[in-house]
mmCIF file of the C-alpha atoms, coordinates in Angstrom:
data_MODEL
# 
_entry.id   MODEL 
# 
loop_
_atom_site.group_PDB 
_atom_site.id 
_atom_site.type_symbol 
_atom_site.label_atom_id 
_atom_site.label_alt_id 
_atom_site.label_comp_id 
_atom_site.label_asym_id 
_atom_site.label_entity_id 
_atom_site.label_seq_id 
_atom_site.pdbx_PDB_ins_code 
_atom_site.Cartn_x 
_atom_site.Cartn_y 
_atom_site.Cartn_z 
_atom_site.occupancy 
_atom_site.B_iso_or_equiv 
_atom_site.pdbx_formal_charge 
_atom_site.auth_seq_id 
_atom_site.auth_comp_id 
_atom_site.auth_asym_id 
_atom_site.auth_atom_id 
_atom_site.pdbx_PDB_model_num 
ATOM 1   C CA . MET A 1 1   ? 28.035 -44.272 16.922  1.00 0.00 ? 1   MET A CA 1 
ATOM 2   C CA . SER A 1 2   ? 24.626 -43.433 17.609  1.00 0.00 ? 2   SER A CA 1 
ATOM 3   C CA . GLY A 1 3   ? 25.226 -40.507 19.532  1.00 0.00 ? 3   GLY A CA 1 
ATOM 4   C CA . LEU A 1 4   ? 28.159 -39.084 17.044  1.00 0.00 ? 4   LEU A CA 1 
ATOM 5   C CA . SER A 1 5   ? 25.610 -38.559 14.568  1.00 0.00 ? 5   SER A CA 1 
ATOM 6   C CA . ASP A 1 6   ? 22.728 -37.468 16.671  1.00 0.00 ? 6   ASP A CA 1 
ATOM 7   C CA . LEU A 1 7   ? 24.716 -34.891 17.510  1.00 0.00 ? 7   LEU A CA 1 
ATOM 8   C CA . LEU A 1 8   ? 25.688 -33.626 13.943  1.00 0.00 ? 8   LEU A CA 1 
ATOM 9   C CA . THR A 1 9   ? 21.934 -34.297 13.364  1.00 0.00 ? 9   THR A CA 1 
ATOM 10  C CA . TYR A 1 10  ? 20.225 -32.687 15.911  1.00 0.00 ? 10  TYR A CA 1 
ATOM 11  C CA . PRO A 1 11  ? 21.543 -28.911 15.188  1.00 0.00 ? 11  PRO A CA 1 
ATOM 12  C CA . LEU A 1 12  ? 20.162 -29.319 11.663  1.00 0.00 ? 12  LEU A CA 1 
ATOM 13  C CA . THR A 1 13  ? 17.217 -30.884 12.805  1.00 0.00 ? 13  THR A CA 1 
ATOM 14  C CA . SER A 1 14  ? 16.286 -28.267 14.999  1.00 0.00 ? 14  SER A CA 1 
ATOM 15  C CA . MET A 1 15  ? 17.414 -25.522 12.469  1.00 0.00 ? 15  MET A CA 1 
ATOM 16  C CA . PHE A 1 16  ? 15.171 -27.044 9.981   1.00 0.00 ? 16  PHE A CA 1 
ATOM 17  C CA . GLN A 1 17  ? 12.423 -27.523 12.100  1.00 0.00 ? 17  GLN A CA 1 
ATOM 18  C CA . SER A 1 18  ? 12.266 -23.638 13.341  1.00 0.00 ? 18  SER A CA 1 
ATOM 19  C CA . LEU A 1 19  ? 11.738 -22.756 9.823   1.00 0.00 ? 19  LEU A CA 1 
ATOM 20  C CA . PHE A 1 20  ? 8.039  -23.994 10.146  1.00 0.00 ? 20  PHE A CA 1 
ATOM 21  C CA . ARG A 1 21  ? 7.624  -23.482 13.232  1.00 0.00 ? 21  ARG A CA 1 
ATOM 22  C CA . THR A 1 22  ? 4.961  -20.329 14.173  1.00 0.00 ? 22  THR A CA 1 
ATOM 23  C CA . ASP A 1 23  ? 5.911  -18.046 15.877  1.00 0.00 ? 23  ASP A CA 1 
ATOM 24  C CA . GLU A 1 24  ? 3.653  -14.259 16.818  1.00 0.00 ? 24  GLU A CA 1 
ATOM 25  C CA . ASN A 1 25  ? 6.941  -12.260 17.125  1.00 0.00 ? 25  ASN A CA 1 
ATOM 26  C CA . ILE A 1 26  ? 7.832  -13.016 13.603  1.00 0.00 ? 26  ILE A CA 1 
ATOM 27  C CA . MET A 1 27  ? 4.571  -11.067 12.818  1.00 0.00 ? 27  MET A CA 1 
ATOM 28  C CA . PHE A 1 28  ? 6.324  -8.261  13.554  1.00 0.00 ? 28  PHE A CA 1 
ATOM 29  C CA . PHE A 1 29  ? 9.344  -8.396  11.967  1.00 0.00 ? 29  PHE A CA 1 
ATOM 30  C CA . TRP A 1 30  ? 6.943  -8.371  8.637   1.00 0.00 ? 30  TRP A CA 1 
ATOM 31  C CA . LEU A 1 31  ? 5.567  -5.351  10.307  1.00 0.00 ? 31  LEU A CA 1 
ATOM 32  C CA . ILE A 1 32  ? 8.789  -3.490  10.610  1.00 0.00 ? 32  ILE A CA 1 
ATOM 33  C CA . ALA A 1 33  ? 10.150 -4.054  7.087   1.00 0.00 ? 33  ALA A CA 1 
ATOM 34  C CA . LEU A 1 34  ? 7.052  -3.206  6.101   1.00 0.00 ? 34  LEU A CA 1 
ATOM 35  C CA . VAL A 1 35  ? 7.062  0.117   7.146   1.00 0.00 ? 35  VAL A CA 1 
ATOM 36  C CA . ALA A 1 36  ? 11.246 0.627   6.658   1.00 0.00 ? 36  ALA A CA 1 
ATOM 37  C CA . LEU A 1 37  ? 11.132 -0.864  3.096   1.00 0.00 ? 37  LEU A CA 1 
ATOM 38  C CA . LEU A 1 38  ? 7.975  2.016   2.515   1.00 0.00 ? 38  LEU A CA 1 
ATOM 39  C CA . ILE A 1 39  ? 10.117 4.643   3.838   1.00 0.00 ? 39  ILE A CA 1 
ATOM 40  C CA . ILE A 1 40  ? 13.394 3.680   1.885   1.00 0.00 ? 40  ILE A CA 1 
ATOM 41  C CA . GLU A 1 41  ? 10.477 3.893   -1.010  1.00 0.00 ? 41  GLU A CA 1 
ATOM 42  C CA . ILE A 1 42  ? 9.487  7.157   0.056   1.00 0.00 ? 42  ILE A CA 1 
ATOM 43  C CA . ILE A 1 43  ? 13.120 8.491   0.589   1.00 0.00 ? 43  ILE A CA 1 
ATOM 44  C CA . THR A 1 44  ? 14.720 7.069   -2.898  1.00 0.00 ? 44  THR A CA 1 
ATOM 45  C CA . LEU A 1 45  ? 11.435 7.299   -5.417  1.00 0.00 ? 45  LEU A CA 1 
ATOM 46  C CA . GLY A 1 46  ? 13.276 4.838   -7.160  1.00 0.00 ? 46  GLY A CA 1 
ATOM 47  C CA . LEU A 1 47  ? 10.545 2.061   -7.360  1.00 0.00 ? 47  LEU A CA 1 
ATOM 48  C CA . THR A 1 48  ? 12.555 -0.642  -6.229  1.00 0.00 ? 48  THR A CA 1 
ATOM 49  C CA . THR A 1 49  ? 11.197 -1.100  -2.622  1.00 0.00 ? 49  THR A CA 1 
ATOM 50  C CA . ILE A 1 50  ? 7.732  -0.992  -2.724  1.00 0.00 ? 50  ILE A CA 1 
ATOM 51  C CA . TRP A 1 51  ? 7.712  -4.093  -4.327  1.00 0.00 ? 51  TRP A CA 1 
ATOM 52  C CA . PHE A 1 52  ? 10.066 -5.972  -0.830  1.00 0.00 ? 52  PHE A CA 1 
ATOM 53  C CA . ALA A 1 53  ? 6.923  -3.519  0.841   1.00 0.00 ? 53  ALA A CA 1 
ATOM 54  C CA . ALA A 1 54  ? 4.112  -5.822  -0.622  1.00 0.00 ? 54  ALA A CA 1 
ATOM 55  C CA . GLY A 1 55  ? 6.168  -8.978  -0.452  1.00 0.00 ? 55  GLY A CA 1 
ATOM 56  C CA . ALA A 1 56  ? 6.298  -7.944  3.551   1.00 0.00 ? 56  ALA A CA 1 
ATOM 57  C CA . PHE A 1 57  ? 3.081  -6.889  3.857   1.00 0.00 ? 57  PHE A CA 1 
ATOM 58  C CA . ILE A 1 58  ? 1.784  -10.596 2.297   1.00 0.00 ? 58  ILE A CA 1 
ATOM 59  C CA . SER A 1 59  ? 4.094  -12.173 4.394   1.00 0.00 ? 59  SER A CA 1 
ATOM 60  C CA . PHE A 1 60  ? 2.803  -10.735 7.409   1.00 0.00 ? 60  PHE A CA 1 
ATOM 61  C CA . VAL A 1 61  ? -0.611 -11.671 6.612   1.00 0.00 ? 61  VAL A CA 1 
ATOM 62  C CA . ALA A 1 62  ? 0.707  -15.744 6.410   1.00 0.00 ? 62  ALA A CA 1 
ATOM 63  C CA . ALA A 1 63  ? 2.423  -14.635 9.727   1.00 0.00 ? 63  ALA A CA 1 
ATOM 64  C CA . TRP A 1 64  ? -1.318 -13.458 10.841  1.00 0.00 ? 64  TRP A CA 1 
ATOM 65  C CA . LEU A 1 65  ? -2.600 -16.344 9.298   1.00 0.00 ? 65  LEU A CA 1 
ATOM 66  C CA . GLY A 1 66  ? 0.042  -19.424 11.150  1.00 0.00 ? 66  GLY A CA 1 
ATOM 67  C CA . ALA A 1 67  ? 2.275  -20.117 8.517   1.00 0.00 ? 67  ALA A CA 1 
ATOM 68  C CA . PRO A 1 68  ? 5.602  -21.331 9.135   1.00 0.00 ? 68  PRO A CA 1 
ATOM 69  C CA . LEU A 1 69  ? 8.505  -19.193 9.044   1.00 0.00 ? 69  LEU A CA 1 
ATOM 70  C CA . GLY A 1 70  ? 9.629  -20.895 5.872   1.00 0.00 ? 70  GLY A CA 1 
ATOM 71  C CA . VAL A 1 71  ? 6.419  -20.050 4.054   1.00 0.00 ? 71  VAL A CA 1 
ATOM 72  C CA . GLN A 1 72  ? 6.460  -17.057 4.807   1.00 0.00 ? 72  GLN A CA 1 
ATOM 73  C CA . LEU A 1 73  ? 10.049 -16.156 3.624   1.00 0.00 ? 73  LEU A CA 1 
ATOM 74  C CA . ALA A 1 74  ? 9.222  -18.404 0.655   1.00 0.00 ? 74  ALA A CA 1 
ATOM 75  C CA . VAL A 1 75  ? 5.791  -16.025 0.143   1.00 0.00 ? 75  VAL A CA 1 
ATOM 76  C CA . PHE A 1 76  ? 8.356  -12.431 0.304   1.00 0.00 ? 76  PHE A CA 1 
ATOM 77  C CA . PHE A 1 77  ? 10.422 -13.752 -1.884  1.00 0.00 ? 77  PHE A CA 1 
ATOM 78  C CA . ILE A 1 78  ? 7.917  -14.973 -4.583  1.00 0.00 ? 78  ILE A CA 1 
ATOM 79  C CA . VAL A 1 79  ? 5.590  -12.195 -4.667  1.00 0.00 ? 79  VAL A CA 1 
ATOM 80  C CA . SER A 1 80  ? 8.322  -9.627  -4.075  1.00 0.00 ? 80  SER A CA 1 
ATOM 81  C CA . PHE A 1 81  ? 10.195 -10.894 -7.074  1.00 0.00 ? 81  PHE A CA 1 
ATOM 82  C CA . VAL A 1 82  ? 7.079  -11.688 -9.203  1.00 0.00 ? 82  VAL A CA 1 
ATOM 83  C CA . LEU A 1 83  ? 6.115  -8.121  -8.744  1.00 0.00 ? 83  LEU A CA 1 
ATOM 84  C CA . LEU A 1 84  ? 9.207  -6.902  -9.385  1.00 0.00 ? 84  LEU A CA 1 
ATOM 85  C CA . ILE A 1 85  ? 9.971  -8.454  -12.655 1.00 0.00 ? 85  ILE A CA 1 
ATOM 86  C CA . PHE A 1 86  ? 6.300  -8.081  -14.292 1.00 0.00 ? 86  PHE A CA 1 
ATOM 87  C CA . THR A 1 87  ? 4.861  -4.795  -12.922 1.00 0.00 ? 87  THR A CA 1 
ATOM 88  C CA . ARG A 1 88  ? 7.975  -2.522  -12.709 1.00 0.00 ? 88  ARG A CA 1 
ATOM 89  C CA . PRO A 1 89  ? 8.345  -2.296  -15.819 1.00 0.00 ? 89  PRO A CA 1 
ATOM 90  C CA . VAL A 1 90  ? 4.615  -1.465  -16.493 1.00 0.00 ? 90  VAL A CA 1 
ATOM 91  C CA . VAL A 1 91  ? 4.720  1.192   -14.422 1.00 0.00 ? 91  VAL A CA 1 
ATOM 92  C CA . GLN A 1 92  ? 8.165  2.867   -14.960 1.00 0.00 ? 92  GLN A CA 1 
ATOM 93  C CA . LYS A 1 93  ? 6.725  3.297   -18.635 1.00 0.00 ? 93  LYS A CA 1 
ATOM 94  C CA . ARG A 1 94  ? 3.603  5.368   -17.590 1.00 0.00 ? 94  ARG A CA 1 
ATOM 95  C CA . LEU A 1 95  ? 4.882  6.797   -15.137 1.00 0.00 ? 95  LEU A CA 1 
ATOM 96  C CA . ASN A 1 96  ? 8.187  7.708   -17.263 1.00 0.00 ? 96  ASN A CA 1 
ATOM 97  C CA . ASN A 1 97  ? 5.926  8.517   -20.960 1.00 0.00 ? 97  ASN A CA 1 
ATOM 98  C CA . SER A 1 98  ? 4.111  11.966  -18.361 1.00 0.00 ? 98  SER A CA 1 
ATOM 99  C CA . ARG A 1 99  ? 8.032  13.658  -18.275 1.00 0.00 ? 99  ARG A CA 1 
ATOM 100 C CA . ALA A 1 100 ? 8.810  16.385  -20.754 1.00 0.00 ? 100 ALA A CA 1 
ATOM 101 C CA . ARG A 1 101 ? 11.576 16.672  -22.745 1.00 0.00 ? 101 ARG A CA 1 
ATOM 102 C CA . THR A 1 102 ? 13.274 19.406  -21.711 1.00 0.00 ? 102 THR A CA 1 
ATOM 103 C CA . ASN A 1 103 ? 16.330 22.116  -22.847 1.00 0.00 ? 103 ASN A CA 1 
ATOM 104 C CA . VAL A 1 104 ? 18.491 20.805  -25.389 1.00 0.00 ? 104 VAL A CA 1 
ATOM 105 C CA . ASN A 1 105 ? 16.550 17.289  -25.687 1.00 0.00 ? 105 ASN A CA 1 
ATOM 106 C CA . SER A 1 106 ? 13.287 19.491  -26.501 1.00 0.00 ? 106 SER A CA 1 
ATOM 107 C CA . MET A 1 107 ? 14.869 20.561  -29.566 1.00 0.00 ? 107 MET A CA 1 
ATOM 108 C CA . ILE A 1 108 ? 15.031 17.184  -31.301 1.00 0.00 ? 108 ILE A CA 1 
ATOM 109 C CA . GLY A 1 109 ? 12.376 16.449  -34.083 1.00 0.00 ? 109 GLY A CA 1 
ATOM 110 C CA . LYS A 1 110 ? 12.180 20.545  -34.550 1.00 0.00 ? 110 LYS A CA 1 
ATOM 111 C CA . GLU A 1 111 ? 11.573 22.090  -38.017 1.00 0.00 ? 111 GLU A CA 1 
ATOM 112 C CA . GLY A 1 112 ? 13.319 25.233  -38.406 1.00 0.00 ? 112 GLY A CA 1 
ATOM 113 C CA . ARG A 1 113 ? 14.402 27.077  -41.495 1.00 0.00 ? 113 ARG A CA 1 
ATOM 114 C CA . VAL A 1 114 ? 18.175 27.303  -42.759 1.00 0.00 ? 114 VAL A CA 1 
ATOM 115 C CA . ILE A 1 115 ? 19.452 31.014  -42.936 1.00 0.00 ? 115 ILE A CA 1 
ATOM 116 C CA . GLU A 1 116 ? 22.912 29.639  -43.657 1.00 0.00 ? 116 GLU A CA 1 
ATOM 117 C CA . ASP A 1 117 ? 23.930 27.321  -46.419 1.00 0.00 ? 117 ASP A CA 1 
ATOM 118 C CA . ILE A 1 118 ? 24.703 23.809  -44.380 1.00 0.00 ? 118 ILE A CA 1 
ATOM 119 C CA . ASP A 1 119 ? 28.057 22.191  -46.302 1.00 0.00 ? 119 ASP A CA 1 
ATOM 120 C CA . ASN A 1 120 ? 29.379 19.899  -43.884 1.00 0.00 ? 120 ASN A CA 1 
ATOM 121 C CA . PHE A 1 121 ? 32.972 19.894  -45.992 1.00 0.00 ? 121 PHE A CA 1 
ATOM 122 C CA . ASN A 1 122 ? 33.704 23.780  -45.464 1.00 0.00 ? 122 ASN A CA 1 
ATOM 123 C CA . GLU A 1 123 ? 31.688 23.641  -41.845 1.00 0.00 ? 123 GLU A CA 1 
ATOM 124 C CA . THR A 1 124 ? 29.658 25.902  -42.029 1.00 0.00 ? 124 THR A CA 1 
ATOM 125 C CA . GLY A 1 125 ? 25.694 26.254  -42.026 1.00 0.00 ? 125 GLY A CA 1 
ATOM 126 C CA . ARG A 1 126 ? 22.951 27.682  -39.335 1.00 0.00 ? 126 ARG A CA 1 
ATOM 127 C CA . ILE A 1 127 ? 19.135 27.413  -38.677 1.00 0.00 ? 127 ILE A CA 1 
ATOM 128 C CA . ILE A 1 128 ? 16.647 29.008  -36.539 1.00 0.00 ? 128 ILE A CA 1 
ATOM 129 C CA . VAL A 1 129 ? 14.173 27.262  -34.441 1.00 0.00 ? 129 VAL A CA 1 
ATOM 130 C CA . ASP A 1 130 ? 11.742 28.849  -32.135 1.00 0.00 ? 130 ASP A CA 1 
ATOM 131 C CA . GLY A 1 131 ? 13.394 31.927  -32.762 1.00 0.00 ? 131 GLY A CA 1 
ATOM 132 C CA . MET A 1 132 ? 16.708 30.909  -31.630 1.00 0.00 ? 132 MET A CA 1 
ATOM 133 C CA . GLU A 1 133 ? 19.673 30.510  -34.131 1.00 0.00 ? 133 GLU A CA 1 
ATOM 134 C CA . TRP A 1 134 ? 21.822 27.320  -34.223 1.00 0.00 ? 134 TRP A CA 1 
ATOM 135 C CA . THR A 1 135 ? 24.857 26.128  -35.763 1.00 0.00 ? 135 THR A CA 1 
ATOM 136 C CA . ALA A 1 136 ? 23.913 22.881  -38.220 1.00 0.00 ? 136 ALA A CA 1 
ATOM 137 C CA . ARG A 1 137 ? 25.156 19.977  -40.271 1.00 0.00 ? 137 ARG A CA 1 
ATOM 138 C CA . ALA A 1 138 ? 23.678 18.185  -42.390 1.00 0.00 ? 138 ALA A CA 1 
ATOM 139 C CA . ALA A 1 139 ? 22.614 14.516  -40.517 1.00 0.00 ? 139 ALA A CA 1 
ATOM 140 C CA . ASP A 1 140 ? 23.482 12.595  -44.047 1.00 0.00 ? 140 ASP A CA 1 
ATOM 141 C CA . GLU A 1 141 ? 26.541 14.459  -45.557 1.00 0.00 ? 141 GLU A CA 1 
ATOM 142 C CA . GLN A 1 142 ? 24.518 16.408  -48.113 1.00 0.00 ? 142 GLN A CA 1 
ATOM 143 C CA . SER A 1 143 ? 24.273 20.001  -48.753 1.00 0.00 ? 143 SER A CA 1 
ATOM 144 C CA . ILE A 1 144 ? 21.290 22.045  -47.959 1.00 0.00 ? 144 ILE A CA 1 
ATOM 145 C CA . THR A 1 145 ? 20.423 25.496  -49.041 1.00 0.00 ? 145 THR A CA 1 
ATOM 146 C CA . SER A 1 146 ? 19.508 28.486  -47.722 1.00 0.00 ? 146 SER A CA 1 
ATOM 147 C CA . GLY A 1 147 ? 15.856 28.590  -47.181 1.00 0.00 ? 147 GLY A CA 1 
ATOM 148 C CA . GLN A 1 148 ? 15.150 25.153  -46.831 1.00 0.00 ? 148 GLN A CA 1 
ATOM 149 C CA . LYS A 1 149 ? 12.652 23.701  -44.166 1.00 0.00 ? 149 LYS A CA 1 
ATOM 150 C CA . VAL A 1 150 ? 14.762 21.143  -41.765 1.00 0.00 ? 150 VAL A CA 1 
ATOM 151 C CA . VAL A 1 151 ? 14.170 18.883  -38.771 1.00 0.00 ? 151 VAL A CA 1 
ATOM 152 C CA . ILE A 1 152 ? 16.484 18.444  -36.265 1.00 0.00 ? 152 ILE A CA 1 
ATOM 153 C CA . ARG A 1 153 ? 17.763 14.731  -36.215 1.00 0.00 ? 153 ARG A CA 1 
ATOM 154 C CA . GLU A 1 154 ? 19.917 14.881  -33.310 1.00 0.00 ? 154 GLU A CA 1 
ATOM 155 C CA . ILE A 1 155 ? 22.090 17.100  -30.991 1.00 0.00 ? 155 ILE A CA 1 
ATOM 156 C CA . GLN A 1 156 ? 25.977 17.016  -31.274 1.00 0.00 ? 156 GLN A CA 1 
ATOM 157 C CA . GLY A 1 157 ? 27.871 19.441  -28.690 1.00 0.00 ? 157 GLY A CA 1 
ATOM 158 C CA . VAL A 1 158 ? 26.246 23.440  -30.460 1.00 0.00 ? 158 VAL A CA 1 
ATOM 159 C CA . LYS A 1 159 ? 25.349 21.545  -33.211 1.00 0.00 ? 159 LYS A CA 1 
ATOM 160 C CA . ALA A 1 160 ? 22.083 20.591  -34.549 1.00 0.00 ? 160 ALA A CA 1 
ATOM 161 C CA . MET A 1 161 ? 22.112 17.765  -37.092 1.00 0.00 ? 161 MET A CA 1 
ATOM 162 C CA . VAL A 1 162 ? 19.496 18.024  -39.136 1.00 0.00 ? 162 VAL A CA 1 
ATOM 163 C CA . VAL A 1 163 ? 17.848 16.727  -42.210 1.00 0.00 ? 163 VAL A CA 1 
ATOM 164 C CA . PRO A 1 164 ? 15.381 18.427  -45.057 1.00 0.00 ? 164 PRO A CA 1 
ATOM 165 C CA . VAL A 1 165 ? 12.088 18.137  -44.335 1.00 0.00 ? 165 VAL A CA 1 
ATOM 166 C CA . SER A 1 166 ? 11.776 16.401  -47.427 1.00 0.00 ? 166 SER A CA 1 
ATOM 167 C CA . ASP A 1 167 ? 13.966 13.106  -46.716 1.00 0.00 ? 167 ASP A CA 1 
ATOM 168 C CA . ILE A 1 168 ? 11.693 12.873  -43.291 1.00 0.00 ? 168 ILE A CA 1 
ATOM 169 C CA . SER A 1 169 ? 10.307 9.890   -44.919 1.00 0.00 ? 169 SER A CA 1 
ATOM 170 C CA . ASP A 1 170 ? 12.869 7.550   -44.699 1.00 0.00 ? 170 ASP A CA 1 
# 
């Protein structure tokens, strides 16, 4: 009976021991992983694999210091996910902050002047913003008379949804 249990436990024992032994060749694995993850990050610029590259670097250092494979793997996952969860939102926020809105999105928040009365019921109204003429509708279903200053709240198709400047306080 003990022969049968030895037969079943030996593969598990050797697998468990191999997780906690150090091997110089594993350092090269971490270096290859680091380079591959950096190349993927350079190609995609998605700020996703850079955190795993940092984890691979720290695991490389752990392997160089002689840490067992199990510790290296734990370090890799812990460092990668901690960096991903806690630093990615901060970096994304800083990178997206410097982007300028373009095309239609750049019109939102700009002031214009009504050149044709805005009446949603009759589907009339035009404004001029930055020298361009836009079809306009009132964002809050009120009529706006010609000559009033308005601010663009949103763009729906080719129509600017506007509110009078006096209504901006809400």
